[in-house]
N, C-alpha and C positions, 0 to 999 in steps of 0.2 A: 559378257560375264555378269554374274549376279552377286559380286563381292562388294557391295556398297557398304560404306561405314554407316551404321545406324546408331544414333544417340538415343539412349533410353533414360528416361527420368521417372523414377518411381513416384507414385502419387503420395503426397504427404498431407498430414493434418496437424494443426496445432492443438495441443491439449495442455492443461495445467494440472500438475500433480504436486501434492505436498509430500516432501521427503524430510527425513530427519537431517538436521544440520551436519551431524558427524558423518553420515553416509555421503552427503554431497561433497563435503571437504575431502573425504578419502577418494571418491571418484574423480574429483578435480585433479588431485595429485597424480592418480594413475593416468588420466588422460593427458596431462602435461608431460609425464615421463615417457609415455608411448607416442607422443606427438600426434594425437588425434583430438578431435573436438569432444567436448563433454557429451554433446548430443549423439555423436557416433558411438561413444562408449556405452551410453545408455541403451541405444538400439541393439548393440551386440550383446550386452548383458541380458536384455529381455529375450532376444532370439535364442540365446544359449539356454536360459532357464526354461523356456517354453518347449524346446527340443528335448530337454532332459527331465521334465516333470513326470512324476508317476501319477497317473490318474486312476 
């Protein structure tokens, strides 16, 4: 059988971004309420925005 469990780890990179304090505070509250990390929320927000942007 070829049903082996495969662990995938996406490649990550560290970047520093400057964000408005109010935006970070709002995002921290949302992340806490949804029980996800702030990093995870930022990734999801960016992915959503990029999928829905009009070019």
